[in-house]
Structures are given as structure tokens and as C-alpha cells.
C-alpha positions as CSV (number, residue, x, y, z in Angstrom):
1,M,-60.6,-56.5,25.5
2,P,-59.5,-53.2,24.0
3,S,-59.9,-52.6,20.7
4,M,-57.5,-52.4,17.8
5,R,-56.7,-50.5,14.9
6,L,-53.4,-51.0,12.2
7,L,-51.9,-47.7,11.5
8,G,-50.9,-47.6,7.4
9,G,-51.0,-44.5,5.8
10,I,-48.7,-42.0,8.1
11,A,-45.2,-42.5,9.1
12,L,-46.4,-42.9,12.7
13,L,-45.6,-46.3,13.8
14,A,-44.5,-49.1,11.5
15,V,-42.0,-47.5,9.2
16,S,-39.2,-47.0,12.3
17,A,-39.2,-50.6,12.4
18,T,-38.9,-51.7,8.6
19,G,-35.5,-52.9,7.2
20,C,-36.4,-50.9,4.0
21,G,-33.0,-51.3,1.7
22,M,-30.5,-53.2,3.8
23,A,-28.5,-54.5,1.6
24,A,-26.0,-57.6,2.3
25,A,-22.9,-57.4,3.6
26,A,-21.7,-60.5,0.8
27,P,-19.5,-58.9,-2.1
28,E,-22.4,-58.8,-4.2
29,Q,-23.3,-55.2,-2.9
30,D,-26.1,-55.2,-5.2
31,V,-28.0,-57.6,-3.5
32,T,-30.7,-56.3,-1.0
33,V,-31.7,-58.2,1.6
34,P,-35.7,-58.3,1.7
35,A,-37.2,-56.6,4.3
36,E,-40.9,-57.0,4.6
37,P,-40.6,-60.4,6.7
38,T,-39.2,-58.1,9.3
39,R,-41.7,-55.4,9.7
40,I,-43.7,-54.9,12.5
41,D,-47.3,-53.8,11.6
42,F,-47.6,-51.9,15.7
43,V,-50.8,-51.2,17.2
44,D,-52.9,-47.7,17.4
45,P,-52.3,-47.1,21.1
46,A,-55.2,-44.6,20.6
47,T,-57.5,-47.7,20.4
48,V,-56.4,-49.2,23.9
49,T,-58.8,-47.6,26.7
50,G,-57.1,-46.3,29.6
51,L,-53.8,-46.3,28.1
52,A,-51.9,-43.4,29.2
53,P,-48.0,-42.8,28.7
54,R,-45.4,-41.7,31.8
55,T,-42.3,-40.3,30.9
56,L,-38.9,-39.6,32.9
57,T,-37.0,-36.6,31.5
58,E,-34.0,-34.4,32.3
59,G,-34.6,-30.6,32.2
60,E,-33.4,-27.9,29.2
61,A,-30.1,-27.0,31.8
62,A,-29.5,-30.5,33.0
63,G,-25.9,-31.1,32.3
64,R,-27.7,-34.4,30.1
65,H,-30.4,-35.0,27.9
66,V,-33.0,-37.6,29.0
67,H,-36.3,-38.5,27.9
68,I,-37.8,-41.6,28.4
69,S,-41.2,-42.8,27.6
70,Y,-43.5,-46.0,28.1
71,P,-47.1,-47.1,28.3
72,E,-48.9,-47.6,32.1
73,L,-51.8,-50.1,31.0
74,P,-55.1,-50.3,33.0
75,G,-55.4,-53.5,35.1
76,A,-51.9,-54.3,33.6
77,T,-50.0,-54.2,37.3
78,R,-47.5,-56.6,36.7
79,L,-46.6,-55.5,33.3
80,N,-46.8,-51.8,34.3
81,A,-43.9,-52.7,37.0
82,L,-42.1,-54.2,34.8
83,L,-41.3,-51.0,32.4
84,R,-41.5,-48.4,35.3
85,E,-38.7,-50.5,37.0
86,D,-36.9,-50.8,33.2
87,A,-37.0,-46.9,32.9
88,Q,-35.8,-46.1,36.1
89,R,-32.9,-48.8,35.7
90,Q,-32.1,-47.1,32.5
91,L,-31.8,-43.9,33.8
92,R,-29.9,-44.9,37.2
93,D,-27.4,-46.4,34.9
94,F,-27.3,-43.5,32.4
95,R,-26.5,-41.1,35.4
96,D,-24.1,-43.4,37.1
97,T,-21.7,-44.1,33.5
98,T,-22.2,-40.5,32.1
99,T,-20.5,-37.1,33.7
100,P,-23.0,-34.3,33.2
101,V,-21.6,-31.4,31.1
102,G,-22.2,-27.3,30.5
103,H,-21.4,-27.8,26.9
104,L,-22.3,-29.4,23.5
105,P,-22.9,-32.3,23.1
106,R,-24.4,-33.7,26.1
107,P,-24.5,-37.3,26.8
108,E,-28.3,-38.3,25.6
109,L,-30.5,-41.3,26.6
110,N,-34.1,-41.5,24.9
111,V,-36.5,-44.5,25.3
112,D,-39.6,-44.4,23.1
113,W,-42.4,-47.3,22.7
114,Q,-44.5,-48.7,20.4
115,L,-47.5,-51.9,21.1
116,A,-46.5,-55.1,19.3
117,A,-49.8,-56.5,19.9
118,A,-52.8,-55.3,22.7
119,G,-55.5,-57.6,22.3
120,D,-55.6,-61.0,25.2
121,V,-51.7,-60.6,25.2
122,V,-49.6,-57.3,25.3
123,G,-46.6,-56.3,23.7
124,V,-44.8,-53.3,24.1
125,R,-41.5,-52.8,22.4
126,L,-38.8,-50.4,23.8
127,R,-36.4,-48.8,21.7
128,T,-33.3,-47.2,23.3
129,G,-31.1,-44.9,21.7
130,E,-28.3,-43.5,23.5
131,Y,-25.5,-40.7,22.8
132,R,-21.8,-40.4,24.5
133,G,-19.9,-38.6,22.3
134,A,-19.3,-40.7,19.5
135,D,-22.2,-41.9,17.6
136,W,-26.2,-43.0,18.5
137,G,-26.6,-46.5,19.3
138,N,-29.6,-48.2,19.6
139,A,-31.3,-51.1,21.3
140,T,-34.8,-52.9,21.5
141,R,-36.2,-54.5,24.3
142,T,-39.8,-56.4,24.1
143,F,-41.7,-56.9,27.1
144,W,-44.9,-59.5,26.8
145,Y,-47.8,-59.5,29.3
146,D,-50.8,-62.3,29.3
147,R,-53.8,-60.8,30.1
148,R,-55.4,-64.0,31.1
149,T,-52.9,-65.3,33.7
150,G,-51.4,-61.8,34.9
151,Q,-48.1,-62.4,33.8
152,A,-45.0,-60.2,32.2
153,S,-42.5,-61.5,30.9
154,G,-39.5,-60.5,28.6
155,S,-39.6,-61.9,25.1
156,A,-38.3,-65.4,25.7
157,G,-42.0,-65.9,27.2
158,L,-43.1,-66.3,23.7
159,L,-41.3,-69.3,24.0
160,S,-42.6,-72.8,25.5
161,G,-39.1,-73.1,27.1
162,H,-35.1,-73.4,27.2
163,E,-35.4,-76.1,24.6
164,A,-37.6,-73.8,22.2
165,L,-35.2,-70.7,22.9
166,R,-32.1,-72.5,21.6
167,E,-33.9,-73.8,18.8
168,V,-35.0,-70.7,18.0
169,S,-31.3,-69.5,18.2
170,R,-30.8,-71.8,15.6
171,L,-33.2,-70.8,13.3
172,V,-32.1,-67.4,13.7
173,R,-28.6,-68.5,12.8
174,N,-30.2,-70.3,9.9
175,G,-30.9,-67.0,8.6
176,L,-28.3,-65.5,9.0
177,K,-26.6,-67.0,6.6
178,H,-26.4,-65.2,3.5
179,R,-25.7,-62.1,5.3
180,G,-22.2,-61.8,5.1
181,P,-19.1,-62.4,6.7
182,E,-19.6,-59.4,8.9
183,V,-22.3,-60.9,10.5
184,D,-21.1,-62.9,13.6
185,R,-24.1,-65.8,13.1
186,Q,-22.1,-67.7,16.4
187,Q,-22.9,-64.8,18.7
188,V,-26.6,-66.1,18.9
189,S,-27.2,-67.8,21.4
190,A,-29.7,-68.6,23.9
191,E,-27.4,-68.3,26.9
192,R,-26.4,-64.7,25.7
193,G,-29.2,-62.7,26.2
194,Q,-29.6,-61.7,22.4
195,L,-33.2,-62.9,21.9
196,D,-34.9,-60.1,24.1
197,S,-36.9,-58.4,21.2
198,M,-39.2,-60.6,19.6
199,A,-42.6,-59.8,18.1
200,F,-44.5,-61.4,15.4
201,N,-45.4,-60.0,11.9
202,G,-48.8,-59.9,10.2
203,E,-48.1,-63.7,9.0
204,G,-47.3,-64.9,12.1
205,D,-43.2,-65.0,11.2
206,L,-41.7,-64.3,14.5
207,V,-39.3,-61.5,14.4
208,V,-36.3,-61.3,16.1
209,E,-34.2,-57.8,16.5
210,F,-30.4,-57.4,17.4
211,D,-29.1,-54.2,18.6
212,D,-26.9,-52.0,17.0
213,C,-23.0,-53.5,16.8
214,Q,-24.4,-56.7,18.7
215,I,-23.6,-59.4,16.1
216,G,-21.5,-57.5,13.5
217,P,-20.7,-53.8,12.6
218,C,-22.3,-51.2,14.2
219,S,-22.6,-49.9,10.3
220,L,-25.0,-52.9,9.9
221,G,-28.2,-50.6,11.3
222,R,-30.9,-52.7,12.1
223,L,-30.6,-56.3,11.8
224,A,-33.4,-58.8,11.8
225,V,-34.4,-62.5,10.8
226,A,-37.9,-63.2,10.5
227,V,-38.4,-67.0,11.3
228,P,-41.3,-68.4,9.6
229,A,-44.6,-69.1,10.8
230,G,-44.8,-73.1,10.4
231,K,-41.0,-73.6,11.7
232,V,-41.8,-71.3,15.3
233,T,-45.4,-72.2,16.1
234,P,-44.1,-75.4,17.5
235,L,-42.0,-73.5,19.6
236,L,-44.2,-71.2,21.4
237,S,-45.8,-71.0,24.7
238,E,-49.8,-70.7,25.7
239,T,-48.7,-67.0,25.6
240,G,-47.0,-66.8,22.5
241,L,-49.6,-68.8,20.6
242,R,-52.5,-66.2,21.7
243,A,-49.8,-63.2,20.9
244,Q,-49.2,-64.9,17.2
245,E,-53.3,-65.5,16.6
246,S,-54.2,-61.7,17.4
247,V,-51.3,-60.4,15.5
248,R,-52.3,-61.8,12.3
249,E,-56.4,-61.4,13.1
250,S,-55.2,-57.7,13.5
251,A,-53.2,-57.5,10.0
252,Q,-56.4,-59.6,8.4
253,R,-59.0,-56.7,9.9
254,V,-56.8,-53.5,8.6
255,A,-55.9,-55.3,4.9
256,R,-60.3,-55.6,5.1
257,A,-60.9,-52.0,6.3
258,G,-58.0,-50.3,4.7
259,W,-56.4,-46.8,5.7
260,A,-56.1,-43.8,4.2
261,P,-54.5,-40.3,5.9
262,G,-57.0,-37.5,5.8
263,R,-56.5,-33.9,4.9
264,A,-55.0,-31.4,7.6
265,V,-55.1,-27.6,7.1
266,P,-52.6,-25.5,8.7
267,A,-52.6,-24.6,12.3
268,A,-51.5,-20.8,12.4
269,A,-53.7,-19.7,14.8
270,S,-55.7,-20.9,18.0
271,T,-59.4,-21.0,17.2
272,R,-59.3,-17.5,19.8
273,A,-57.2,-15.6,17.9
274,G,-57.7,-12.1,17.4
275,T,-60.1,-11.3,20.7
276,V,-56.6,-9.8,22.4
277,D,-54.8,-7.0,21.0
278,C,-51.1,-7.3,22.2
279,T,-50.4,-4.2,20.7
280,T,-52.3,-2.3,23.7
281,T,-52.7,-5.3,25.8
282,K,-50.3,-7.1,27.6
283,C,-49.8,-10.1,26.5
284,V,-47.7,-13.2,28.0
285,A,-47.3,-16.4,26.6
286,L,-47.5,-19.7,28.4
287,T,-46.1,-22.8,26.6
288,F,-46.3,-26.5,27.7
289,D,-43.8,-28.9,26.5
290,D,-43.3,-32.8,26.5
291,G,-47.0,-33.9,27.1
292,P,-49.7,-35.1,27.1
293,G,-49.1,-36.5,30.6
294,P,-51.1,-37.6,33.6
295,Y,-52.2,-33.8,34.5
296,T,-52.6,-32.2,31.2
297,A,-56.6,-32.4,31.5
298,E,-56.3,-30.8,34.9
299,L,-54.3,-28.3,33.4
300,L,-56.6,-27.4,31.1
301,D,-59.2,-27.2,33.9
302,V,-57.3,-24.3,35.0
303,L,-56.5,-22.6,32.0
304,R,-60.5,-23.0,31.4
305,E,-61.5,-21.6,34.2
306,A,-58.9,-18.8,34.1
307,D,-60.3,-18.0,30.4
308,A,-56.4,-18.5,29.9
309,R,-54.4,-19.8,26.2
310,A,-51.5,-21.8,26.0
311,T,-49.3,-23.0,23.4
312,F,-48.9,-26.7,24.0
313,F,-45.8,-28.4,22.3
314,P,-46.5,-32.5,22.8
315,V,-44.5,-35.3,21.9
316,G,-45.5,-37.1,19.1
317,S,-45.8,-40.4,20.2
318,G,-47.8,-38.7,23.4
319,V,-50.2,-37.8,20.7
320,A,-50.9,-40.7,19.1
321,A,-51.5,-42.1,22.4
322,Q,-54.0,-39.7,23.9
323,P,-55.7,-37.6,20.7
324,E,-58.6,-36.9,22.9
325,L,-56.5,-34.3,24.4
326,L,-55.2,-32.9,21.8
327,R,-58.9,-31.9,20.2
328,R,-59.5,-30.7,23.8
329,M,-56.9,-28.4,23.3
330,R,-57.9,-26.9,20.1
331,D,-61.5,-26.9,21.2
332,E,-60.6,-24.6,23.9
333,G,-58.5,-22.3,22.0
334,H,-55.2,-23.3,22.3
335,L,-52.6,-23.8,20.1
336,V,-51.2,-27.2,19.3
337,G,-47.2,-27.4,18.2
338,N,-44.9,-29.9,17.1
339,H,-41.9,-31.5,19.6
340,T,-40.4,-33.8,17.4
341,W,-41.9,-37.5,17.4
342,D,-39.6,-39.1,20.2
343,H,-38.0,-35.9,21.8
344,R,-34.2,-36.5,20.5
345,D,-31.5,-33.7,20.2
346,L,-31.9,-32.7,16.5
347,S,-29.1,-30.9,16.1
348,R,-26.9,-34.0,16.5
349,L,-29.2,-35.6,13.2
350,P,-28.5,-35.6,9.5
351,T,-31.8,-33.8,8.1
352,S,-32.8,-36.6,7.1
353,K,-33.6,-37.7,10.4
354,I,-34.7,-34.3,11.4
355,S,-37.3,-34.2,8.5
356,D,-38.5,-37.7,9.7
357,Q,-38.7,-36.4,13.6
358,L,-40.7,-33.5,12.4
359,G,-42.6,-34.9,9.5
360,R,-44.0,-38.5,11.9
361,A,-45.2,-35.9,15.0
362,G,-47.0,-33.5,12.5
363,D,-48.9,-36.3,11.6
364,A,-49.6,-37.6,14.4
365,V,-51.2,-34.2,15.2
366,A,-52.8,-33.8,11.9
367,A,-54.4,-37.4,12.2
368,A,-55.7,-35.8,15.8
369,I,-57.0,-32.9,15.4
370,G,-57.3,-32.2,11.0
371,Q,-54.8,-29.6,11.8
372,R,-51.1,-29.4,11.0
373,P,-48.5,-27.6,13.2
374,T,-46.8,-24.2,11.8
375,L,-44.8,-24.2,15.3
376,V,-42.0,-26.2,16.6
377,R,-40.1,-26.4,19.7
378,A,-36.4,-28.5,19.1
379,P,-36.4,-30.6,22.0
380,Y,-33.8,-29.0,24.8
381,G,-33.8,-25.7,22.8
382,E,-30.7,-27.1,20.9
383,V,-31.5,-25.8,17.1
384,S,-28.6,-26.1,14.3
385,L,-28.5,-24.1,11.1
386,D,-29.8,-27.8,9.8
387,V,-32.6,-27.6,12.1
388,R,-33.9,-24.4,10.7
389,N,-33.1,-25.4,6.9
390,V,-35.5,-27.9,7.6
391,A,-38.2,-26.1,9.5
392,R,-37.9,-23.9,6.9
393,E,-38.6,-26.8,3.9
394,R,-41.5,-27.6,6.0
395,E,-43.0,-24.7,6.7
396,L,-42.5,-24.4,10.5
397,S,-41.5,-21.4,12.7
398,L,-38.7,-22.7,15.6
399,V,-40.4,-21.2,19.3
400,G,-37.7,-20.7,22.1
401,W,-38.5,-19.1,25.0
402,D,-37.0,-16.5,27.2
403,V,-38.2,-17.2,30.6
404,D,-38.0,-20.7,32.4
405,S,-40.1,-21.4,34.5
406,R,-37.1,-23.9,36.1
407,D,-40.2,-26.9,36.7
408,R,-37.9,-29.2,35.5
409,R,-34.9,-28.5,38.5
410,G,-37.4,-29.5,41.8
411,G,-39.3,-26.6,44.0
412,D,-42.4,-26.8,45.1
413,A,-45.9,-25.0,43.5
414,G,-45.5,-21.6,44.8
415,E,-41.4,-21.5,44.3
416,I,-42.4,-22.3,40.9
417,A,-45.4,-19.6,40.7
418,R,-43.6,-16.8,42.2
419,W,-40.4,-17.4,40.2
420,T,-42.0,-17.3,36.9
421,A,-44.5,-14.8,37.9
422,G,-41.5,-12.6,38.8
423,Q,-40.1,-13.0,35.5
424,A,-42.4,-11.7,33.3
425,H,-42.6,-8.9,31.1
426,P,-44.8,-8.1,28.1
427,G,-44.3,-10.4,25.1
428,A,-42.5,-13.5,26.7
429,I,-42.3,-16.2,25.7
430,M,-42.5,-19.0,29.0
431,L,-41.3,-22.7,29.4
432,M,-43.5,-24.8,31.2
433,H,-43.4,-28.9,31.0
434,D,-47.1,-30.8,31.4
435,L,-46.0,-33.7,32.9
436,D,-45.7,-32.9,36.6
437,R,-47.9,-32.2,39.4
438,T,-46.3,-29.8,40.5
439,T,-46.0,-28.0,37.6
440,V,-49.9,-27.9,37.2
441,D,-50.4,-26.7,40.7
442,A,-48.4,-23.5,40.2
443,V,-50.4,-22.6,37.3
444,P,-53.5,-21.2,39.3
445,G,-50.8,-18.9,40.9
446,I,-49.1,-17.4,38.4
447,L,-52.3,-16.7,36.7
448,K,-54.1,-15.2,39.5
449,E,-50.4,-12.7,39.7
450,L,-50.4,-12.0,36.1
451,Q,-54.1,-11.2,35.7
452,G,-53.7,-8.9,38.4
453,K,-50.8,-6.6,36.9
454,G,-52.8,-6.9,34.0
455,Y,-51.6,-9.5,31.5
456,A,-53.4,-11.8,29.3
457,F,-52.4,-15.0,28.5
458,V,-51.7,-15.8,24.2
459,T,-50.8,-18.0,22.1
460,V,-47.5,-17.7,20.9
461,P,-48.8,-16.3,17.3
462,E,-50.7,-13.6,18.8
463,L,-47.7,-12.0,20.6
464,Y,-46.3,-11.1,16.7
465,G,-49.9,-9.9,15.5
466,T,-50.5,-9.0,12.1
467,A,-46.1,-9.1,11.4
468,G,-46.5,-13.1,11.8
469,M,-43.9,-15.7,12.0
470,Q,-41.7,-16.5,9.3
471,A,-41.1,-20.5,8.7
472,G,-37.3,-21.4,9.8
473,H,-36.8,-18.2,12.2
474,V,-36.3,-19.3,15.8
475,Y,-38.7,-16.7,18.2
476,T,-37.3,-16.2,21.8
477,S,-40.2,-13.4,22.8
478,G,-42.8,-11.4,21.3
479,I,-40.7,-8.3,22.1
480,G,-37.2,-6.3,21.5
481,P,-34.8,-6.9,18.7
482,S,-34.5,-11.0,19.8
483,R,-37.7,-11.6,19.0
484,K,-36.5,-13.7,15.9
485,Q,-32.8,-15.1,14.7
486,P,-33.1,-14.9,10.9
487,L,-31.5,-17.7,9.0
488,T,-27.4,-17.3,8.0
């Protein structure tokens, strides 16, 4: 049975699911709906032995922005299949209903995940965001897996049957009575399939979440109801009862143990910075985005054997799941940067959400390696003035690239290696991704070709030597006038 630990201090998981400050839709505008009952405290994925994130993406040059992430758990065959099929379905539906464009803003699909429970019963909450040219729309679904029975299901599997689902629907409608006339309570029905995201809070209450715009105007944002444990417990299936008890026990353990974030030092340089002088040596910086992935450990083996260093820009949710890979990056002389929490295009977000994306990802890296990133790469390379301003406030330098390996466009490892090595020049910042088998297979060829030409592989800050890198500036190459783009 996997060990479990809930996160409390860093804004890593739980904060994103609270309904803090959600105003009632009633005429009394100063009335605030209590948020705490609908808070879901998620499980730290790093405590689940063998858990690995899986990702589906479309590259920076694609006509759509796509980043879908979901977990894979050892032994949970049916849950893994269910999550994989759901991810593939969402990607297929998005492709079928959007047209790729060569200009901004591009349509965007983003799916992130969290663990609602991880004992005998596992709960995986998927949060989907879509942008189709107007505004973001968010939806949640929570899937459940019972290790004792080997069965995987949607949220309805927590309940004992259709009559129980109907009763929960009635209780939810009652819970929405004081949310004002803008909420259409009659839309809540067991037959409508809206109760597809259900989980438990620490008290054992059943938290039912609705998608944006599902039962009320989009301006209401997240809408959720907590059905009290005393009313919902008789309606639960055996799986639901074990899930409820598991969440209660976990919450009690965390309350007893407590948690406090440690102090983290800025990660401005690798542990081996200064061993290469890029004013006298031809240097290039390999950079890897979107990991950690299933082949990241193998990539680290390849880099270590070649005595080559790289800069990694992992996604925060993946960092939280596999912190041991981040520690290995640090210990082997690589540098870890910030690639946001869940890979949303920052250029279309308000400054508060840009800051949250960078802050949560930075907290995850700091918790993993004791160092806070000083570099950030914006997802898809999309940088606006707001992004640069927030980066400056957070003391982050923005890193672009001037050599795209094209590893996201298909092709075999040999083709990727030949193209990338052929584009290299002193001071190049080279874009790659540590998610795919083909990319990792291409790296030995790149290393061999360029080392044979006298190149050294260093981290990004080493390209700039004593000049350093300034917060809020965009760096795309280590040489020439394009090396940084100042704020305007």
C-alpha cells in the first residue's frame, strides 16, 4: 500500500481546488459563501511509489497549443487505461473541433491532474481548460480505482447505485438554494451526467464540483457543494466508504504532523559552473522542456557519460510527482528552471494567474531540491509584456531559444540529431523535450557530432559569463545583439 502525505504549506495542490471568496449570487452582495467545506486536500504524488506522469503535447510550432498530463500508477491497469483513453479522446475531440492557425491567439487545450486519494482507493481529478478564441472554459472529472476489486469508474462509482445518485442530486439541489437565482438548480439531475467530479474533504463530506457555465453563468467561476458526511455515508458504495475513510485518516495524520516549507536558495548556477570558459571555448546550451518524462532518467545517463550539462525546464505538476529526478539533475551539474505549473500559455492570462503559475512551479522545484529557479521558459515561447513584468517582479530571467531541434514534429532520432547538430553555433540555446523516446535516442548523436567539433555543453547562464542574466529580460542566444530583449 503506498505511503501518503498531504501538502499544506506550498500552494502546490490544494489551493487550486478551494472556492475561497466565492460570492453568492443573491442580491445581498456582501454575503460570502463559506468556502472551506468544498476544499479538497490533494495527496502529494511523490509519496505514491512508482507513480509517473504521462503527457500528450503539440509543439511550439503547431497551430494549436496542447498539453495533456495524467498519472500512471503501478498495478492499476484499468485506471491507467481509463485515463489514457480519456486523454486521447480529449485530444482527438479538440483536433476535430478546432482549426490550426498560424497566428495568435491559437486554440489551446490543457489538462492537469491531482490525486484526491491514494490508499486502497485511488482518486484522480482531471482539470481541463480550453481556449477557443473567447475565454477559458474549465471542467473537472474525477475517476476512481479500487485496488481490492481492480475496478475503475467515474465518480458515480462512489455511490451504491442509481437511486443513491438521484438522492445525491437532490441534496446538491438543496445545497444550491442559497446561491441565488442565477444558479439553475433544476439542471442538477442524475440523468444529465453532471455529477462527474466528486471527491471527499477531510471531514468525509462529499464535494461535488460543476464545470464552468454548467448550471449558471460563467462569471460565477468554480461552483461546488459539500454534501455532509452524515447524509452521504448511507449512499456510498463499498468503494466510496473506503475512499471516504482513507481521506479522513490522511487529513488527521497531516493535522497531527503539520508541515512547513523549507528555505530555498536561488538556483542561479549549476554545481559545476565555472569549469568551462565560454569566452575561449565554443559553448552551446541544451535545454529540455516539459518533463520529467518516462525517459528522463535515461537522458541523464547519456549526459553523464558524455560529461555534458544541460538546463531543464520541467512542468510543476511533474516535479511534484518525481522530485528524485530533480535532485539528480542538481547533483549531476545540470540546472533546473521553471516551466510553469501546468503549461498554460501565459500570454493570455492576467498577471495574477501568471504569478500563480510561476510561483507554484517555483515552490515545487524548491521543495524538491532546496533551490528556487531563477530562469523561466514560457510555454510555447509566448511572452507578453505582462509576462516579462511578472518575471521581473519574481526575479526570473526568461529563456527562449534560437535552435529548435524539431523533435516534436516527428522524424527518427538520426534526422533530429543531424538537423540539430547542423544548426549549432557558438552560444546557441537549443530546444528539446525529454518526453519522447526519439528525442533521447537523438541526444548521443548530437553530443558526439558537436563534441567532435570542439563544442562544450553548458547550462544557459554559463553562456553569459560574468555579465550574468537580468530578471525580466528574454534571452534567446548567447552571442550577438539578440542575446536579450529588454523590457519596453
